C-alpha positions in Angstrom: -30.9 10.5 -20.8 -27.7 9.5 -22.7 -25.7 10.6 -19.6 -27.9 8.4 -17.4 -27.5 5.4 -19.8 -23.7 5.8 -19.7 -23.8 5.7 -15.9 -25.9 2.5 -16.0 -23.5 0.9 -18.4 -20.6 1.7 -16.1 -22.5 0.0 -13.3 -23.1 -3.0 -15.4 -19.4 -3.2 -16.3 -18.5 -3.0 -12.6 -21.0 -5.8 -11.8 -18.8 -8.6 -13.0 -15.9 -7.4 -11.0 -18.0 -7.0 -7.9 -19.2 -10.6 -8.2 -15.6 -11.8 -8.9 -14.0 -10.1 -6.0 -16.8 -10.2 -3.4 -15.5 -11.2 0.0 -11.9 -11.2 -1.3 -9.2 -9.1 0.3 -7.5 -6.2 -1.4 -4.5 -4.5 0.4 -4.2 -0.8 -0.5 -1.0 1.1 0.3 -1.6 4.8 0.8 1.2 7.1 0.0 2.4 10.2 -1.9 -0.3 12.6 -3.1 -3.0 10.1 -2.3 -2.3 11.2 1.3 -0.9 14.7 1.0 -3.6 16.1 -1.3 -6.9 16.5 0.7 -9.1 16.1 -2.4 -7.1 13.0 -3.6 -7.4 11.4 -0.1 -11.1 12.1 0.1 -11.6 10.5 -3.4 -9.5 7.4 -2.4 -11.4 6.9 0.9 -14.7 7.2 -1.0 -13.5 4.4 -3.3 -12.5 2.3 -0.2 -16.0 2.8 1.3 -17.6 1.9 -2.0 -15.5 -1.3 -2.2 -16.5 -2.3 1.4 -20.2 -1.4 0.8 -20.5 -3.7 -2.3 -18.8 -6.6 -0.5 -15.1 -6.4 -1.2 -12.7 -6.4 1.7 -10.3 -3.5 1.5 -7.3 -3.2 3.9 -5.5 0.1 4.2 -1.7 0.3 5.0 0.0 3.7 5.3 3.3 5.3 6.1 3.9 9.0 6.5 7.2 10.1 5.0 6.5 13.8 4.3 4.6 14.5 7.5 7.3 12.8 9.5 10.0 14.9 7.8 8.0 18.1 8.6 7.6 17.0 12.3 11.3 16.3 12.5 12.1 19.7 11.1 9.9 21.4 13.7 11.9 19.5 16.3 15.2 20.6 14.8 16.1 17.1 13.6 17.6 16.3 10.2 16.2 13.2 8.5 19.0 10.7 7.7 18.5 8.0 5.0 20.7 4.9 4.7 20.2 2.9 1.4 16.8 4.6 1.0 15.6 3.8 4.5 15.1 6.3 7.4 17.7 5.9 10.1 15.5 5.8 13.3 17.1 6.6 16.6 14.9 6.8 19.8 14.1 10.5 19.3 13.1 10.0 15.7 11.1 7.0 16.7 9.0 9.0 19.1 8.1 11.4 16.3 7.4 8.6 13.8 5.0 6.9 16.3 3.2 10.1 17.1 2.8 11.1 13.5 1.7 7.7 12.3 -0.7 6.9 15.1 -2.0 10.2 16.5 -2.1 12.2 13.3 -2.3 10.1 10.1 -4.0 6.9 11.3 -6.5 8.8 13.5 -7.2 11.2 10.7 -7.9 8.5 8.1 -10.3 6.7 10.5 -12.1 10.0 11.3 -12.5 10.9 7.7 -13.8 7.4 6.7 -16.4 7.8 9.5 -17.3 11.3 8.2 -17.8 9.8 4.7 -20.2 7.2 6.1 -17.9 4.2 6.5 -16.5 2.3 9.4 -12.8 1.9 10.2 -10.5 0.9 13.0 -6.8 1.3 13.5 -4.9 -1.9 14.1 -2.1 -0.7 16.4 -3.1 -1.1 20.0 -3.0 -3.9 22.5 -5.2 -6.8 21.3 -5.6 -4.9 18.0 -2.0 -5.0 17.0 -1.6 -6.3 13.4 2.1 -6.2 12.7 4.9 -7.8 14.6 8.6 -7.8 13.6 12.3 -7.8 14.4 15.1 -5.3 14.0 16.4 -5.0 10.4 20.1 -5.2 9.7 21.1 -4.4 6.1 23.7 -6.9 4.8 26.9 -5.5 3.1 29.6 -6.9 0.9 32.1 -6.5 3.8 30.0 -8.8 5.9 29.4 -6.1 8.5 25.7 -5.4 8.6 24.3 -1.8 8.7 22.3 -1.0 11.8 19.4 1.4 11.1 18.4 1.9 14.7 14.8 1.2 15.4 14.0 0.1 11.9 12.4 -3.4 11.5 11.0 -5.9 9.2 7.7 -7.7 9.5 7.9 -11.3 10.7 4.3 -12.0 11.5 0.9 -10.5 10.6 -2.2 -11.2 12.7 -4.3 -12.6 9.8 -7.2 -13.7 12.0 -7.5 -10.2 13.5 -7.5 -8.5 10.1 -10.0 -11.0 8.6 -12.4 -10.7 11.6 -12.4 -6.9 11.2 -13.1 -7.2 7.5 -15.9 -9.7 8.1 -17.5 -7.2 10.4 -17.8 -4.7 7.5 -15.1 -2.5 9.0 -12.0 -1.2 7.1 -8.7 -2.0 8.9 -6.2 0.9 8.8 -2.7 -0.3 9.5 0.3 2.0 10.2 3.8 0.9 9.1 4.8 0.1 12.7 5.5 -3.3 14.2 6.1 -4.5 17.8 9.2 -6.5 18.5 9.4 -9.3 21.1 9.9 -6.8 23.8 6.7 -4.9 22.8 8.8 -2.0 21.5 8.0 -0.1 18.3 9.9 -0.7 15.1 9.7 1.7 12.1 8.8 -0.3 9.0 9.0 0.7 5.4 5.4 1.2 4.3 5.8 -0.5 0.9 7.3 -3.7 2.5 4.7 -3.5 5.3 1.9 -3.5 2.7 3.5 -6.4 0.8 3.8 -8.4 4.1 0.2 -7.8 5.0 -0.9 -8.9 1.5 1.2 -12.0 1.6 0.1 -13.1 5.1 -3.6 -12.6 4.4 -3.2 -14.1 0.9 -4.9 -11.1 -0.7 -6.3 -11.2 -4.2 -4.8 -7.8 -4.9 -2.1 -5.5 -3.6 -2.5 -1.9 -4.9 0.1 0.8 -4.6 -1.1 4.4 -4.9 1.8 6.4 -6.3 2.5 9.8 -7.9 2.8 8.5 -11.4 0.2 6.9 -13.8 2.0 3.6 -13.3 5.4 2.4 -14.6 6.4 4.5 -17.5 8.6 3.4 -20.4 9.6 7.0 -20.8 9.6 9.0 -17.5 9.1 12.2 -19.4 5.9 11.0 -21.1 3.0 10.0 -18.8 1.3 8.5 -21.8 4.0 5.8 -22.0 2.5 3.9 -19.0 3.0 0.1 -19.4 -0.3 -1.6 -18.7 1.0 -5.1 -17.7 4.4 -6.6 -16.6 5.5 -9.9 -15.3 8.5 -10.6 -13.1 10.9 -11.1 -16.0 9.8 -7.8 -17.6 10.4 -6.0 -14.3 13.9 -7.4 -13.9 14.7 -6.3 -17.5 13.4 -2.8 -17.0 15.4 -2.5 -13.7 18.5 -3.6 -15.7 17.8 -1.0 -18.4 17.3 1.7 -15.8 13.6 2.3 -16.8 12.6 1.3 -13.3 15.0 3.0 -10.9 15.4 4.8 -7.5 12.2 4.9 -5.4 10.2 2.7 -7.8 12.6 -0.3 -7.4 11.6 -1.1 -3.8 7.9 -0.8 -4.7 8.3 -3.2 -7.6 10.4 -5.6 -5.5 7.6 -5.5 -2.8 5.1 -6.4 -5.5 7.2 -9.3 -6.7 7.8 -10.6 -3.1 4.1 -10.6 -2.4 3.3 -12.4 -5.7 5.8 -15.1 -4.9 4.2 -15.5 -1.5 0.8 -16.1 -3.1 -0.8 -12.7 -3.8 -2.6 -13.1 -7.1 -2.1 -9.6 -8.7 -0.5 -6.3 -7.9 -1.1 -2.8 -9.3 0.7 0.5 -9.5 -1.8 3.3 -10.0 -1.9 7.1 -9.8 -3.1 8.3 -6.4 -3.5 11.8 -7.8 -6.2 10.7 -10.2 -9.6 10.9 -8.6 -11.2 7.5 -8.1 -8.2 5.7 -9.7 -8.8 2.8 -7.3 -12.3 2.1 -8.7 -11.2 2.7 -12.2 -8.4 0.1 -11.9 -10.5 -2.6 -10.1 -13.9 -2.2 -11.7 -13.3 -1.4 -15.3 -12.1 -3.5 -18.2 -9.2 -1.2 -19.2 -7.9 -0.1 -15.8 -5.7 3.0 -15.4 -2.3 1.9 -14.1 0.3 -0.9 -14.3 -0.6 -4.4 -13.2 2.3 -6.7 -12.2 1.9 -10.4 -12.3 4.3 -13.2 -11.6 4.3 -14.8 -15.0 2.5 -14.5 -18.4 2.4 -18.3 -18.7 -1.3 -18.9 -19.4 -1.3 -22.1 -17.4 -0.2 -20.2 -14.3 -2.0 -16.8 -14.6 -4.2 -15.7 -11.7 -7.8 -14.8 -12.3 
C-alpha cells in the first residue's frame, strides 16, 4: 500500500506541471546514448508519448553523428571535421541523408507507433519543416571557410509543426534543411533544435546528453549545476568548466532563449525517464539554463 501511495503522490506532483504546460510546445533534441542505447531510446520515446497523451506538445529533433560515421566507414570514407562541424561533400551528403531519413527518422517513427503513439517525419514535399542556406564560417583573415553542403536554418515551417502537434501527432524532424534550389543541407542538430524552438516559440528546449547536466567538476557526476543564467554560462566557458562539445550546446540554448524560448534544459539521456523527471517533478534531474535570474524577467 505504501508503494501505491507513493505512486499516487508522484502523479499529484506531476498534475501541476501537466496543467501548466498543457498545449505548450517542448522541443527535445535526441542525441548521444539517448539514441544509441536501445533501452534509453525506448524510455525516452515512452516519455514523449506520455507527454503527448496528457496534452503537452513534444517535438523531436535528431541528428545521427555516430551512425553516419559508421556508414561512412563502411563506404571507405573518413569523416572530416572543421571547427567541430562535419565537412560534407556530395558523397558524404548522400550518406547523411540516407542515414537520417531512411534509418534514424524512420526507426523513431516506427518505434513510437509500436509503443502506442503517433508520429510523422517532417522532411518530405509539403511536410518539409526546415529550410536553410549554405553556411560559411567567418575567419580572422576575412576568407570564410566553406564546409561543403553544410547549412544553417533560415526558416522553420511553424504552421506545419503546430498543425501536426494539434492533431495529437509527434513531429520528428531530422537535422536536414532544403535550400532555395530544393537541395539538401546538413545542419548541426543542436543548432537545428534551437532554431525550431525559437521559430515555434517553445516553452522548453531540452537537450538529451551523455552527462547528468553541466558539471562543475567533470570528474564528479554529483557536481551537476542545477540552474545557470547567461552570465553564469559565459563565466564557466571563460573558466574552461564548459568546454569542447558542450560549448555549442550551451550557445544554442542561449540563442534560443534570446529568441523567446522560455527555458532550456540539459539532462542525462542515459537515465531512464529523465525527460519526465525533469519536466514533471519539483527537483528535476539536470541543468536548467535561463536568460537571467532577474526576478522581474524570469519565465514561468
